[in-house]
C-alpha positions in Angstrom: 0.0 0.0 0.0 2.9 2.4 0.7 4.3 1.8 -2.8 1.0 2.8 -4.3 0.9 6.0 -2.3 4.5 6.6 -3.2 3.8 6.0 -6.9 0.9 8.4 -6.8 3.2 11.0 -5.1 0.6 11.8 -2.5 1.3 14.7 -0.2 -0.3 15.6 3.1 -4.0 15.9 2.5 -4.8 19.6 3.0 -8.3 20.9 2.4 -9.9 24.2 3.4 -13.0 24.0 5.5 -15.9 26.5 6.0 -14.2 27.8 9.1 -10.9 28.2 7.2 -9.2 25.4 9.1 -6.8 23.0 7.5 -7.7 19.3 7.6 -4.9 16.8 7.4 -4.6 13.0 7.1 -3.1 12.4 10.6 -0.4 9.9 11.3 -1.5 6.8 13.2 -0.3 6.2 16.8 1.4 2.9 16.0 3.4 4.6 13.2 4.4 7.4 15.5 5.6 4.9 18.1 7.5 2.8 15.5 9.1 6.0 14.2 10.2 7.0 17.7 11.7 3.6 18.3 13.6 3.7 15.0 14.9 7.2 15.9 16.2 5.8 19.2 18.1 3.1 17.5 19.4 5.3 14.6 20.3 8.4 16.5 20.3 8.0 20.3 22.0 4.7 20.7 25.1 5.7 18.5 25.4 8.9 20.5 25.4 6.9 23.8 27.9 4.4 22.3 30.2 7.2 21.2 30.1 8.9 24.6 30.6 5.6 26.4 33.5 4.1 24.5 35.2 7.1 22.7 34.8 10.0 25.1 34.9 7.9 28.3 36.8 4.7 29.2 33.8 2.4 29.3 30.5 1.6 30.8 31.6 1.8 34.4 32.7 5.4 34.0 29.5 6.2 32.0 27.3 4.8 34.7 29.1 6.7 37.5 28.9 10.0 35.6 25.9 12.3 35.9 27.0 14.5 33.0 27.3 11.8 30.3 23.6 10.8 30.1 22.7 14.5 30.1 25.1 15.1 27.2 23.6 12.3 25.3 20.1 13.7 25.6 21.3 17.2 24.7 23.1 15.9 21.5 20.0 13.9 20.6 17.8 16.9 21.1 20.0 19.1 18.9 20.1 16.5 16.1 16.3 15.9 16.4 15.6 19.6 16.4 17.7 20.3 13.4 16.2 17.5 11.4 12.6 18.5 12.2 13.3 22.1 11.4 15.1 21.5 8.1 13.2 18.5 6.7 10.2 18.1 8.9 11.2 14.4 9.4 13.7 12.3 11.3 15.0 9.0 9.9 12.2 7.1 11.7 9.5 9.5 10.5 10.8 9.2 7.0 10.8 5.4 7.2 7.1 5.4 8.2 6.1 8.3 5.8 5.1 10.8 8.4 6.0 14.4 8.8 5.8 17.2 11.4 4.2 20.4 10.2 3.0 23.6 11.7 -0.6 23.2 12.6 -1.7 26.6 11.2 0.4 27.2 8.1 1.0 23.6 7.0 4.7 24.3 6.4 7.8 23.0 8.1 8.2 24.1 11.7 10.6 26.7 12.9 13.7 26.1 15.0 12.1 27.4 18.1 9.0 25.2 17.6 11.2 22.1 17.1 13.2 22.9 20.2 10.1 23.6 22.3 8.4 20.5 21.0 11.4 18.4 22.0 11.7 19.9 25.5 7.9 19.6 26.1 8.1 16.0 24.8 10.7 15.2 27.6 8.3 16.6 30.2 5.2 15.0 28.8 7.0 11.6 28.4 8.2 11.8 32.0 4.7 11.8 33.4 3.1 9.8 30.5 0.0 11.8 30.7 1.0 14.1 27.9 1.5 11.2 25.6 -1.8 9.6 26.4 -3.7 12.8 25.4 -3.2 11.9 21.7 -5.1 8.7 22.2 -8.3 10.5 23.1 -8.2 13.3 20.4 -9.5 13.0 16.9 -6.5 14.8 15.5 -4.1 12.5 17.5 -2.1 15.5 18.8 -0.2 14.8 22.0 0.5 17.4 24.7 3.8 18.4 23.2 2.2 18.9 19.8 -0.5 21.1 21.3 2.0 23.2 23.1 4.3 23.6 20.2 1.5 24.1 17.6 2.5 21.2 15.5 0.7 18.3 13.8 2.1 14.9 12.6 0.6 14.0 9.3 0.9 10.9 7.1 2.3 11.4 3.6 
């Protein structure tokens, strides 16, 4: 089915409503979760490996350090923010054909929006409540999407 969509070169479905709101074809929750897991394996794990074995002497030093995990999250956040700002996709989102757009304009998000989305994701994922909000909404927007003014659409 993805090949057929790719062959037809479908783009995010965007139609104007009577109230001048933009309607999108929203990405499904399983695709968003799979894209997140893919990003963890493609971006975050190599960063942690690099910090553990290149910057430090090994896992014992990494475990005893309080700065190393923070450095890993900061590097992941910078890479994630830059990819979302420039392309609207991370490698995981690209693999599952979803994209993060501005909810109002329908264009790629700004650097500030991407950074704010990542920081608010960290807080909403900490308490899990923010991630569960998307399960009960028609537009599937989680708390960090609502706060940053973004929407995740299927291509």
